[in-house]
NULUM-174211 format. One record per residue (C-alpha): residue number from 1; residue in one letter; x negated, y, z negated. Coordinates in steps of 0.1 Angstrom, whole numbers, plus 5000, padded with zeros to 4 digits. Each point is the difference from the previous one (the first is absolute). Layout:
BEGIN
@torse: NUM vexnu: A east: X north: Y up: Z $
...
//
This chain:
BEGIN
@torse: 1 vexnu: M east: 4304 north: 4339 up: 6318 $
@torse: 2 vexnu: G east: 4990 north: 5030 up: 5016 $
@torse: 3 vexnu: R east: 4964 north: 5007 up: 5016 $
@torse: 4 vexnu: S east: 4978 north: 5022 up: 4976 $
@torse: 5 vexnu: R east: 4968 north: 5017 up: 5016 $
@torse: 6 vexnu: P east: 4967 north: 4995 up: 4988 $
@torse: 7 vexnu: A east: 4985 north: 5031 up: 4974 $
@torse: 8 vexnu: T east: 4974 north: 5008 up: 5031 $
@torse: 9 vexnu: D east: 5025 north: 5004 up: 5025 $
@torse: 10 vexnu: P east: 5032 north: 5018 up: 4980 $
@torse: 11 vexnu: L east: 5011 north: 5020 up: 5035 $
@torse: 12 vexnu: S east: 5026 north: 4989 up: 5024 $
@torse: 13 vexnu: F east: 5001 north: 5013 up: 5039 $
@torse: 14 vexnu: H east: 5031 north: 5005 up: 5014 $
@torse: 15 vexnu: R east: 4995 north: 4997 up: 5037 $
@torse: 16 vexnu: P east: 5029 north: 5022 up: 5014 $
@torse: 17 vexnu: T east: 4991 north: 5027 up: 4981 $
@torse: 18 vexnu: G east: 4961 north: 4992 up: 5000 $
@torse: 19 vexnu: Q east: 4995 north: 5012 up: 4961 $
@torse: 20 vexnu: H east: 4989 north: 4981 up: 4974 $
@torse: 21 vexnu: Y east: 5021 north: 4998 up: 4970 $
@torse: 22 vexnu: V east: 5009 north: 4984 up: 4964 $
@torse: 23 vexnu: T east: 5030 north: 4991 up: 4985 $
@torse: 24 vexnu: R east: 5012 north: 5013 up: 4967 $
@torse: 25 vexnu: G east: 5033 north: 4994 up: 4983 $
@torse: 26 vexnu: G east: 5011 north: 4984 up: 5030 $
@torse: 27 vexnu: K east: 4992 north: 5031 up: 5023 $
@torse: 28 vexnu: R east: 4973 north: 5006 up: 5026 $
@torse: 29 vexnu: I east: 4978 north: 5024 up: 4994 $
@torse: 30 vexnu: Y east: 4980 north: 5010 up: 5033 $
@torse: 31 vexnu: L east: 4961 north: 5011 up: 4997 $
@torse: 32 vexnu: G east: 4993 north: 5008 up: 5033 $
@torse: 33 vexnu: A east: 4983 north: 4986 up: 5029 $
@torse: 34 vexnu: D east: 4965 north: 5002 up: 4990 $
@torse: 35 vexnu: R east: 4992 north: 4971 up: 4977 $
@torse: 36 vexnu: D east: 4972 north: 5017 up: 4980 $
@torse: 37 vexnu: E east: 5020 north: 5029 up: 4991 $
@torse: 38 vexnu: A east: 5032 north: 4979 up: 4993 $
@torse: 39 vexnu: L east: 4982 north: 4978 up: 4977 $
@torse: 40 vexnu: K east: 4986 north: 5030 up: 4982 $
@torse: 41 vexnu: A east: 5035 north: 5011 up: 4996 $
@torse: 42 vexnu: Y east: 5011 north: 4966 up: 4988 $
@torse: 43 vexnu: H east: 4979 north: 5002 up: 4972 $
@torse: 44 vexnu: R east: 5009 north: 5035 up: 4994 $
@torse: 45 vexnu: L east: 5032 north: 4986 up: 4994 $
@torse: 46 vexnu: S east: 4987 north: 4976 up: 4974 $
@torse: 47 vexnu: L east: 4984 north: 5030 up: 4977 $
@torse: 48 vexnu: P east: 5026 north: 5006 up: 4972 $
@torse: 49 vexnu: D east: 5016 north: 5033 up: 4999 $
@torse: 50 vexnu: P east: 4984 north: 5024 up: 4979 $
@torse: 51 vexnu: E east: 5017 north: 5013 up: 4968 $
@torse: 52 vexnu: P east: 5016 north: 5030 up: 5000 $
@torse: 53 vexnu: D east: 4988 north: 5028 up: 4980 $
@torse: 54 vexnu: R east: 5019 north: 5003 up: 4968 $
@torse: 55 vexnu: S east: 4982 north: 5026 up: 4983 $
@torse: 56 vexnu: P east: 5020 north: 5032 up: 4992 $
@torse: 57 vexnu: P east: 5002 north: 5026 up: 5025 $
@torse: 58 vexnu: A east: 4978 north: 5034 up: 4988 $
@torse: 59 vexnu: P east: 5019 north: 5028 up: 4989 $
@torse: 60 vexnu: P east: 5006 north: 5033 up: 5023 $
@torse: 61 vexnu: L east: 4973 north: 5022 up: 4996 $
@torse: 62 vexnu: S east: 5013 north: 5037 up: 4986 $
@torse: 63 vexnu: A east: 4982 north: 5029 up: 5016 $
@torse: 64 vexnu: K east: 4988 north: 5014 up: 4967 $
@torse: 65 vexnu: E east: 4986 north: 4966 up: 4993 $
@torse: 66 vexnu: L east: 4983 north: 5004 up: 5037 $
@torse: 67 vexnu: A east: 4986 north: 5035 up: 4992 $
@torse: 68 vexnu: N east: 4984 north: 4991 up: 4967 $
@torse: 69 vexnu: R east: 4984 north: 4968 up: 5013 $
@torse: 70 vexnu: F east: 4988 north: 5019 up: 5030 $
@torse: 71 vexnu: V east: 4984 north: 5031 up: 4979 $
@torse: 72 vexnu: A east: 4984 north: 4973 up: 4976 $
@torse: 73 vexnu: A east: 4981 north: 4983 up: 5030 $
@torse: 74 vexnu: Q east: 4992 north: 5031 up: 5018 $
@torse: 75 vexnu: Q east: 4982 north: 5016 up: 4969 $
@torse: 76 vexnu: A east: 4967 north: 4980 up: 5009 $
@torse: 77 vexnu: N east: 4998 north: 5018 up: 5034 $
@torse: 78 vexnu: W east: 5007 north: 5036 up: 4988 $
@torse: 79 vexnu: Q east: 4965 north: 5026 up: 4994 $
@torse: 80 vexnu: N east: 5018 north: 5020 up: 4974 $
@torse: 81 vexnu: P east: 5026 north: 4974 up: 4985 $
@torse: 82 vexnu: R east: 5014 north: 5024 up: 4974 $
@torse: 83 vexnu: A east: 5010 north: 5027 up: 5028 $
@torse: 84 vexnu: T east: 5012 north: 4973 up: 5027 $
@torse: 85 vexnu: L east: 5021 north: 4984 up: 4975 $
@torse: 86 vexnu: R east: 5014 north: 5037 up: 4990 $
@torse: 87 vexnu: C east: 5012 north: 5002 up: 5037 $
@torse: 88 vexnu: Y east: 5012 north: 4967 up: 5005 $
@torse: 89 vexnu: R east: 5022 north: 5003 up: 4969 $
@torse: 90 vexnu: E east: 5012 north: 5032 up: 5014 $
@torse: 91 vexnu: W east: 5006 north: 4987 up: 5038 $
@torse: 92 vexnu: L east: 5011 north: 4962 up: 4990 $
@torse: 93 vexnu: G east: 5024 north: 5016 up: 4970 $
@torse: 94 vexnu: R east: 5017 north: 5024 up: 5026 $
@torse: 95 vexnu: F east: 5007 north: 4968 up: 5018 $
@torse: 96 vexnu: L east: 5017 north: 4978 up: 4969 $
@torse: 97 vexnu: A east: 5016 north: 5029 up: 4990 $
@torse: 98 vexnu: D east: 5016 north: 5004 up: 5033 $
@torse: 99 vexnu: H east: 5009 north: 4964 up: 5002 $
@torse: 100 vexnu: P east: 5010 north: 4984 up: 4966 $
@torse: 101 vexnu: R east: 5001 north: 4966 up: 4994 $
@torse: 102 vexnu: M east: 4990 north: 4989 up: 5035 $
@torse: 103 vexnu: W east: 4988 north: 4967 up: 5013 $
@torse: 104 vexnu: A east: 4967 north: 5001 up: 5019 $
@torse: 105 vexnu: G east: 5013 north: 4975 up: 5027 $
@torse: 106 vexnu: S east: 5033 north: 5021 up: 5008 $
@torse: 107 vexnu: F east: 4980 north: 5032 up: 5007 $
@torse: 108 vexnu: T east: 5004 north: 5010 up: 5041 $
@torse: 109 vexnu: V east: 4988 north: 5025 up: 5020 $
@torse: 110 vexnu: E east: 5032 north: 5018 up: 5006 $
@torse: 111 vexnu: A east: 5001 north: 5003 up: 4961 $
@torse: 112 vexnu: F east: 4960 north: 5014 up: 5003 $
@torse: 113 vexnu: A east: 5013 north: 5024 up: 5030 $
@torse: 114 vexnu: A east: 5029 north: 5010 up: 4977 $
@torse: 115 vexnu: W east: 4977 north: 5005 up: 4970 $
@torse: 116 vexnu: K east: 4978 north: 5024 up: 5025 $
@torse: 117 vexnu: L east: 5028 north: 5024 up: 5008 $
@torse: 118 vexnu: T east: 5010 north: 5004 up: 4964 $
@torse: 119 vexnu: L east: 4965 north: 5010 up: 4988 $
@torse: 120 vexnu: R east: 4998 north: 5025 up: 5034 $
@torse: 121 vexnu: A east: 5039 north: 5012 up: 4985 $
@torse: 122 vexnu: R east: 4984 north: 5004 up: 4965 $
@torse: 123 vexnu: G east: 4973 north: 5025 up: 5013 $
@torse: 124 vexnu: Y east: 4969 north: 4978 up: 4994 $
@torse: 125 vexnu: A east: 4970 north: 5013 up: 5022 $
@torse: 126 vexnu: A east: 4989 north: 4980 up: 5032 $
@torse: 127 vexnu: E east: 4966 north: 4985 up: 4980 $
@torse: 128 vexnu: T east: 5023 north: 4992 up: 4970 $
@torse: 129 vexnu: I east: 5025 north: 4980 up: 5022 $
@torse: 130 vexnu: N east: 4974 north: 4983 up: 5015 $
@torse: 131 vexnu: H east: 4980 north: 4991 up: 4964 $
@torse: 132 vexnu: F east: 5035 north: 4985 up: 4992 $
@torse: 133 vexnu: L east: 5002 north: 4978 up: 5032 $
@torse: 134 vexnu: N east: 4966 north: 4987 up: 5002 $
@torse: 135 vexnu: A east: 5000 north: 4990 up: 4965 $
@torse: 136 vexnu: V east: 5030 north: 4980 up: 5005 $
@torse: 137 vexnu: R east: 4985 north: 4983 up: 5035 $
@torse: 138 vexnu: A east: 4971 north: 4991 up: 4979 $
@torse: 139 vexnu: M east: 5021 north: 4982 up: 4972 $
@torse: 140 vexnu: F east: 5020 north: 4981 up: 5026 $
@torse: 141 vexnu: K east: 4969 north: 4990 up: 5020 $
@torse: 142 vexnu: F east: 4983 north: 4988 up: 4967 $
@torse: 143 vexnu: A east: 5035 north: 4978 up: 4992 $
@torse: 144 vexnu: E east: 4999 north: 4985 up: 5037 $
@torse: 145 vexnu: Q east: 4962 north: 4993 up: 4994 $
@torse: 146 vexnu: T east: 4998 north: 4985 up: 4968 $
@torse: 147 vexnu: G east: 5033 north: 4979 up: 5003 $
@torse: 148 vexnu: L east: 5025 north: 5019 up: 4978 $
@torse: 149 vexnu: I east: 5024 north: 5007 up: 5028 $
@torse: 150 vexnu: E east: 5006 north: 4976 up: 5033 $
@torse: 151 vexnu: K east: 4996 north: 5030 up: 5024 $
@torse: 152 vexnu: A east: 4994 north: 5036 up: 4996 $
@torse: 153 vexnu: P east: 5028 north: 5024 up: 5020 $
@torse: 154 vexnu: P east: 4979 north: 5013 up: 5024 $
@torse: 155 vexnu: L east: 5000 north: 5036 up: 4983 $
@torse: 156 vexnu: N east: 4974 north: 5015 up: 5027 $
@torse: 157 vexnu: R east: 5033 north: 5006 up: 5022 $
@torse: 158 vexnu: V east: 5005 north: 5031 up: 4981 $
@torse: 159 vexnu: K east: 4974 north: 5025 up: 5006 $
@torse: 160 vexnu: N east: 4983 north: 5025 up: 4981 $
@torse: 161 vexnu: E east: 5012 north: 5038 up: 4995 $
@torse: 162 vexnu: R east: 4978 north: 5020 up: 5021 $
@torse: 163 vexnu: R east: 4978 north: 5024 up: 4982 $
@torse: 164 vexnu: P east: 4998 north: 5037 up: 5011 $
@torse: 165 vexnu: V east: 4970 north: 5008 up: 5017 $
@torse: 166 vexnu: L east: 4969 north: 5010 up: 4981 $
@torse: 167 vexnu: G east: 5001 north: 5040 up: 4998 $
@torse: 168 vexnu: G east: 5033 north: 5002 up: 5023 $
@torse: 169 vexnu: Q east: 5018 north: 5015 up: 4972 $
@torse: 170 vexnu: D east: 4987 north: 5017 up: 4971 $
@torse: 171 vexnu: K east: 5012 north: 4998 up: 4962 $
@torse: 172 vexnu: P east: 5013 north: 5027 up: 4986 $
@torse: 173 vexnu: V east: 4978 north: 5019 up: 4973 $
@torse: 174 vexnu: Y east: 5000 north: 5023 up: 4974 $
@torse: 175 vexnu: N east: 4989 north: 5035 up: 5008 $
@torse: 176 vexnu: A east: 4984 north: 5025 up: 4979 $
@torse: 177 vexnu: A east: 5032 north: 5016 up: 4987 $
@torse: 178 vexnu: H east: 5012 north: 4963 up: 4993 $
@torse: 179 vexnu: L east: 4970 north: 4993 up: 4976 $
@torse: 180 vexnu: Q east: 5005 north: 5032 up: 4987 $
@torse: 181 vexnu: K east: 5032 north: 4991 up: 4988 $
@torse: 182 vexnu: L east: 4994 north: 4969 up: 4986 $
@torse: 183 vexnu: L east: 4969 north: 5010 up: 4978 $
@torse: 184 vexnu: G east: 5020 north: 5026 up: 4988 $
@torse: 185 vexnu: A east: 5029 north: 4974 up: 4986 $
@torse: 186 vexnu: A east: 4979 north: 4974 up: 4990 $
@torse: 187 vexnu: D east: 4990 north: 4993 up: 4968 $
@torse: 188 vexnu: A east: 4962 north: 4997 up: 4987 $
@torse: 189 vexnu: Q east: 4996 north: 4960 up: 5009 $
@torse: 190 vexnu: M east: 5020 north: 5004 up: 5035 $
@torse: 191 vexnu: Y east: 4978 north: 5037 up: 5004 $
@torse: 192 vexnu: A east: 4969 north: 4977 up: 4998 $
@torse: 193 vexnu: M east: 5011 north: 4971 up: 5023 $
@torse: 194 vexnu: I east: 5009 north: 5023 up: 5028 $
@torse: 195 vexnu: L east: 4966 north: 5017 up: 4997 $
@torse: 196 vexnu: L east: 4981 north: 4968 up: 5000 $
@torse: 197 vexnu: A east: 5021 north: 4988 up: 5030 $
@torse: 198 vexnu: L east: 4993 north: 5031 up: 5022 $
@torse: 199 vexnu: N east: 4964 north: 5007 up: 4984 $
@torse: 200 vexnu: C east: 4986 north: 4960 up: 5001 $
@torse: 201 vexnu: G east: 5027 north: 4983 up: 5026 $
@torse: 202 vexnu: F east: 5012 north: 4979 up: 4969 $
@torse: 203 vexnu: G east: 5032 north: 4983 up: 5003 $
@torse: 204 vexnu: P east: 5023 north: 4982 up: 4973 $
@torse: 205 vexnu: K east: 4979 north: 4969 up: 4995 $
@torse: 206 vexnu: D east: 4970 north: 5023 up: 4995 $
@torse: 207 vexnu: L east: 5017 north: 5017 up: 4974 $
@torse: 208 vexnu: R east: 5007 north: 4968 up: 4982 $
@torse: 209 vexnu: D east: 4961 north: 4991 up: 5002 $
@torse: 210 vexnu: L east: 4988 north: 5032 up: 4991 $
@torse: 211 vexnu: T east: 4983 north: 4998 up: 4967 $
@torse: 212 vexnu: W east: 4986 north: 5031 up: 4980 $
@torse: 213 vexnu: A east: 4967 north: 4976 up: 5005 $
@torse: 214 vexnu: H east: 5001 north: 5010 up: 5033 $
@torse: 215 vexnu: F east: 4993 north: 5034 up: 4994 $
@torse: 216 vexnu: D east: 4965 north: 5020 up: 4997 $
@torse: 217 vexnu: G east: 5000 north: 5033 up: 4994 $
@torse: 218 vexnu: T east: 5015 north: 5016 up: 5034 $
@torse: 219 vexnu: R east: 4999 north: 4969 up: 5021 $
@torse: 220 vexnu: V east: 5018 north: 4969 up: 4999 $
@torse: 221 vexnu: T east: 4993 north: 4966 up: 5016 $
@torse: 222 vexnu: L east: 5027 north: 4975 up: 5009 $
@torse: 223 vexnu: P east: 4998 north: 4967 up: 5023 $
@torse: 224 vexnu: R east: 5028 north: 4999 up: 5019 $
@torse: 225 vexnu: S east: 5018 north: 4963 up: 4989 $
@torse: 226 vexnu: K east: 5013 north: 4993 up: 5036 $
@torse: 227 vexnu: T east: 4969 north: 5006 up: 5022 $
@torse: 228 vexnu: G east: 4972 north: 4996 up: 4971 $
@torse: 229 vexnu: V east: 4985 north: 5033 up: 5017 $
@torse: 230 vexnu: C east: 4988 north: 5025 up: 4967 $
@torse: 231 vexnu: Q east: 4993 north: 5034 up: 5004 $
@torse: 232 vexnu: T east: 4991 north: 5029 up: 4973 $
@torse: 233 vexnu: Y east: 5021 north: 5032 up: 5006 $
@torse: 234 vexnu: M east: 4992 north: 5035 up: 4987 $
@torse: 235 vexnu: L east: 5032 north: 5014 up: 4982 $
@torse: 236 vexnu: W east: 5018 north: 5034 up: 5008 $
@torse: 237 vexnu: P east: 4997 north: 5025 up: 4969 $
@torse: 238 vexnu: E east: 5043 north: 4997 up: 5002 $
@torse: 239 vexnu: T east: 4990 north: 4960 up: 4994 $
@torse: 240 vexnu: L east: 4979 north: 5003 up: 4972 $
@torse: 241 vexnu: L east: 5023 north: 5028 up: 4981 $
@torse: 242 vexnu: A east: 5031 north: 4973 up: 5006 $
@torse: 243 vexnu: L east: 4982 north: 4972 up: 4984 $
@torse: 244 vexnu: E east: 4989 north: 5020 up: 4971 $
@torse: 245 vexnu: C east: 5038 north: 5006 up: 4996 $
@torse: 246 vexnu: V east: 5007 north: 4964 up: 5002 $
@torse: 247 vexnu: K east: 4973 north: 4996 up: 4972 $
@torse: 248 vexnu: A east: 5013 north: 5026 up: 4976 $
@torse: 249 vexnu: E east: 5035 north: 4986 up: 5006 $
@torse: 250 vexnu: R east: 4990 north: 4965 up: 4992 $
@torse: 251 vexnu: S east: 4983 north: 5010 up: 4973 $
@torse: 252 vexnu: R east: 5028 north: 5021 up: 4984 $
@torse: 253 vexnu: R east: 5024 north: 4966 up: 5002 $
@torse: 254 vexnu: A east: 4973 north: 4975 up: 4987 $
@torse: 255 vexnu: T east: 4998 north: 5024 up: 4969 $
@torse: 256 vexnu: K east: 5038 north: 5006 up: 4999 $
@torse: 257 vexnu: A east: 5005 north: 4960 up: 4997 $
@torse: 258 vexnu: A east: 4971 north: 4996 up: 4975 $
@torse: 259 vexnu: R east: 5020 north: 5024 up: 4979 $
@torse: 260 vexnu: R east: 5032 north: 4975 up: 5003 $
@torse: 261 vexnu: G east: 4975 north: 4970 up: 4991 $
@torse: 262 vexnu: N east: 5001 north: 4987 up: 5037 $
@torse: 263 vexnu: V east: 4960 north: 4999 up: 5016 $
@torse: 264 vexnu: R east: 5006 north: 5008 up: 5038 $
@torse: 265 vexnu: S east: 4974 north: 4994 up: 5026 $
@torse: 266 vexnu: D east: 5001 north: 5004 up: 5037 $
@torse: 267 vexnu: S east: 4970 north: 4972 up: 5000 $
@torse: 268 vexnu: G east: 4978 north: 5020 up: 5022 $
@torse: 269 vexnu: H east: 5028 north: 5006 up: 5028 $
@torse: 270 vexnu: A east: 4997 north: 5038 up: 5014 $
@torse: 271 vexnu: F east: 5041 north: 4994 up: 5002 $
@torse: 272 vexnu: V east: 5023 north: 4985 up: 4981 $
@torse: 273 vexnu: T east: 5041 north: 5001 up: 4995 $
@torse: 274 vexnu: Y east: 5020 north: 5016 up: 4971 $
@torse: 275 vexnu: F east: 4997 north: 4963 up: 4985 $
@torse: 276 vexnu: W east: 4962 north: 4999 up: 5003 $
@torse: 277 vexnu: K east: 4997 north: 4976 up: 5033 $
@torse: 278 vexnu: P east: 4981 north: 5006 up: 5031 $
@torse: 279 vexnu: W east: 5022 north: 5013 up: 5025 $
@torse: 280 vexnu: N east: 5004 north: 4977 up: 5031 $
@torse: 281 vexnu: K east: 5007 north: 5007 up: 5032 $
@torse: 282 vexnu: D east: 5038 north: 4998 up: 4999 $
@torse: 283 vexnu: A east: 4999 north: 5022 up: 4971 $
@torse: 284 vexnu: V east: 4981 north: 5029 up: 5020 $
@torse: 285 vexnu: G east: 5020 north: 4997 up: 5027 $
@torse: 286 vexnu: E east: 5035 north: 5005 up: 4978 $
@torse: 287 vexnu: Q east: 4985 north: 5027 up: 4981 $
@torse: 288 vexnu: F east: 4991 north: 5017 up: 5033 $
@torse: 289 vexnu: R east: 5032 north: 5001 up: 5015 $
@torse: 290 vexnu: K east: 5018 north: 5011 up: 4969 $
@torse: 291 vexnu: L east: 4973 north: 5027 up: 5003 $
@torse: 292 vexnu: C east: 5003 north: 5009 up: 5037 $
@torse: 293 vexnu: K east: 5041 north: 5002 up: 4992 $
@torse: 294 vexnu: K east: 4990 north: 5027 up: 4972 $
@torse: 295 vexnu: A east: 4982 north: 5018 up: 5022 $
@torse: 296 vexnu: G east: 5022 north: 4998 up: 5027 $
@torse: 297 vexnu: V east: 4972 north: 4987 up: 5024 $
@torse: 298 vexnu: P east: 5005 north: 4971 up: 5026 $
@torse: 299 vexnu: C east: 4990 north: 4966 up: 4986 $
@torse: 300 vexnu: H east: 4977 north: 4982 up: 5022 $
@torse: 301 vexnu: G east: 4985 north: 4979 up: 4971 $
@torse: 302 vexnu: F east: 4969 north: 5009 up: 4979 $
@torse: 303 vexnu: Y east: 4978 north: 4978 up: 5022 $
@torse: 304 vexnu: R east: 5006 north: 5025 up: 5027 $
@torse: 305 vexnu: L east: 4976 north: 5023 up: 4980 $
@torse: 306 vexnu: R east: 4975 north: 4976 up: 5013 $
@torse: 307 vexnu: H east: 5009 north: 5009 up: 5035 $
@torse: 308 vexnu: C east: 5000 north: 5036 up: 4991 $
@torse: 309 vexnu: A east: 4962 north: 4997 up: 4987 $
@torse: 310 vexnu: S east: 4991 north: 4982 up: 5029 $
@torse: 311 vexnu: T east: 5014 north: 5025 up: 5022 $
@torse: 312 vexnu: A east: 4983 north: 5029 up: 4986 $
@torse: 313 vexnu: M east: 4966 north: 4979 up: 4999 $
@torse: 314 vexnu: S east: 5003 north: 4994 up: 5040 $
@torse: 315 vexnu: L east: 4998 north: 5038 up: 5005 $
@torse: 316 vexnu: V east: 4969 north: 5007 up: 4981 $
@torse: 317 vexnu: A east: 4975 north: 4966 up: 5001 $
@torse: 318 vexnu: T east: 4990 north: 4977 up: 5023 $
@torse: 319 vexnu: P east: 5018 north: 4966 up: 5008 $
@torse: 320 vexnu: H east: 4970 north: 4983 up: 4977 $
@torse: 321 vexnu: V east: 5003 north: 5026 up: 4976 $
@torse: 322 vexnu: H east: 5041 north: 4994 up: 4999 $
@torse: 323 vexnu: R east: 4997 north: 4963 up: 5000 $
@torse: 324 vexnu: K east: 4977 north: 5000 up: 4964 $
@torse: 325 vexnu: F east: 5025 north: 5024 up: 4989 $
@torse: 326 vexnu: M east: 5029 north: 4974 up: 5004 $
@torse: 327 vexnu: R east: 4980 north: 4969 up: 4991 $
@torse: 328 vexnu: H east: 5008 north: 4985 up: 5029 $
@torse: 329 vexnu: S east: 4977 north: 4970 up: 5014 $
@torse: 330 vexnu: Q east: 5008 north: 5010 up: 5037 $
@torse: 331 vexnu: L east: 4998 north: 5033 up: 5016 $
@torse: 332 vexnu: Q east: 5033 north: 4995 up: 5022 $
@torse: 333 vexnu: Q east: 5023 north: 4990 up: 4967 $
@torse: 334 vexnu: Q east: 5000 north: 5043 up: 4994 $
@torse: 335 vexnu: V east: 5021 north: 5005 up: 5027 $
@torse: 336 vexnu: T east: 5032 north: 4986 up: 4983 $
@torse: 337 vexnu: Y east: 4993 north: 5024 up: 4975 $
@torse: 338 vexnu: T east: 4994 north: 5034 up: 5017 $
@torse: 339 vexnu: H east: 5026 north: 5020 up: 5015 $
@torse: 340 vexnu: T east: 4983 north: 5031 up: 5015 $
@torse: 341 vexnu: P east: 5026 north: 5027 up: 5013 $
@torse: 342 vexnu: D east: 5007 north: 5015 up: 5034 $
@torse: 343 vexnu: A east: 4988 north: 5032 up: 4989 $
@torse: 344 vexnu: E east: 4966 north: 4988 up: 4989 $
@torse: 345 vexnu: V east: 4995 north: 4983 up: 5035 $
@torse: 346 vexnu: D east: 5009 north: 5034 up: 5015 $
@torse: 347 vexnu: T east: 4976 north: 5017 up: 4981 $
@torse: 348 vexnu: A east: 4975 north: 4973 up: 5011 $
@torse: 349 vexnu: V east: 5008 north: 5004 up: 5035 $
@torse: 350 vexnu: M east: 4993 north: 5035 up: 4999 $
@torse: 351 vexnu: R east: 4968 north: 4997 up: 4985 $
@torse: 352 vexnu: A east: 4991 north: 4972 up: 5025 $
@torse: 353 vexnu: R east: 5005 north: 5030 up: 5028 $
@torse: 354 vexnu: E east: 4978 north: 5026 up: 4983 $
@torse: 355 vexnu: K east: 4972 north: 4970 up: 5001 $
@torse: 356 vexnu: L east: 5008 north: 4988 up: 5039 $
@torse: 357 vexnu: L east: 5005 north: 5034 up: 5013 $
@torse: 358 vexnu: E east: 4977 north: 5021 up: 4981 $
@torse: 359 vexnu: G east: 4984 north: 5029 up: 5026 $
@torse: 360 vexnu: A east: 5026 north: 4991 up: 5026 $
@torse: 361 vexnu: G east: 5016 north: 5035 up: 5000 $
@torse: 362 vexnu: G east: 5034 north: 5014 up: 4996 $
@torse: 363 vexnu: E east: 5032 north: 4992 up: 5009 $
@torse: 364 vexnu: P east: 5007 north: 4989 up: 5036 $
@torse: 365 vexnu: E east: 5016 north: 5026 up: 5021 $
@torse: 366 vexnu: L east: 5025 north: 4994 up: 5022 $
@torse: 367 vexnu: T east: 5006 north: 5011 up: 5036 $
@torse: 368 vexnu: E east: 5020 north: 5003 up: 5027 $
@torse: 369 vexnu: D east: 4987 north: 4969 up: 5018 $
@torse: 370 vexnu: S east: 5000 north: 4981 up: 4966 $
@torse: 371 vexnu: E east: 5035 north: 5008 up: 4994 $
@torse: 372 vexnu: S east: 5013 north: 4986 up: 5037 $
@torse: 373 vexnu: D east: 4978 north: 4971 up: 4997 $
@torse: 374 vexnu: P east: 5011 north: 4977 up: 4970 $
@torse: 375 vexnu: Q east: 4972 north: 4974 up: 5005 $
@torse: 376 vexnu: R east: 4973 north: 5030 up: 4994 $
@torse: 377 vexnu: A east: 5019 north: 5013 up: 4974 $
@torse: 378 vexnu: G east: 4998 north: 4967 up: 4981 $
@torse: 379 vexnu: A east: 5037 north: 4989 up: 5007 $
@torse: 380 vexnu: A east: 5003 north: 4962 up: 5004 $
//
């Protein structure tokens, strides 16, 4: 009969190797030379094996579902949820449209870099491309932090587009001849819209928000939805006349519809479409593009009229008056909207000469000595 060891001393010692061991199933299991550590290892051997996880694996997460969960969770952090939600739907919508039926866990840095190149090839502006890239980066970072995917790809390896230096390249604006052609080819509503853009610096969103209640005699008061800054504007005689024409045309259309038994109303909006709906910015942009084509004017977008108004105001007003006109919250914001022509700079340079050299005498005379000495003649 074999010798059995007591429960208090389950280990055996093997002198040739100097290690403690136990026997299991006729085989020796060496546990090391240190008795205390070997005893701990023995007790670990006695523990039952944990049961394997038999829960079904989580189904793969689609990129579309990830985008929806990201937007739903982020809305609590947005100061202006409606406007920010609209932006993220546009940015992530572009990503999902370019990657249909894609699983979130299968997205790679290489695919991200290739997508950026396609955005550049399609002619998107640098700022727009950066919005797309940043939205996708934030979405995958959210997925990793919340455990929706095991690890997000290192999308920061793909850098943003370099934005042009502010003021380094001025955007083209409409000149006086262009504006005259546009006004000459416009209908009553577009004619009034263009004048309000030049008179008050209104953009398409302002025209969408504008109601008859904002007018008071010869003035209009409208807060800018983007900044919350409110300003009252004195209207030009041409603008007032154009608005009267819009009212008369609106009244004629409503009367004509009433004769047919249809009650039509603009619900207080200053500008409505043919179907009596308020104009949105896309509708304004589309109709303005058609007008530019009809008038033979290069189209830079309706919003560029606001740039024209800002440029003209910068030539006749102080910076603080200019800021109030543009309804900006900070003074430096108006730099983006101002495109001073070189001719105005030349005029200012000559006026500065009159101020600085007033009473300095006539033109300098060249003598034989000055002609022979380049340094005295002003040459480098």
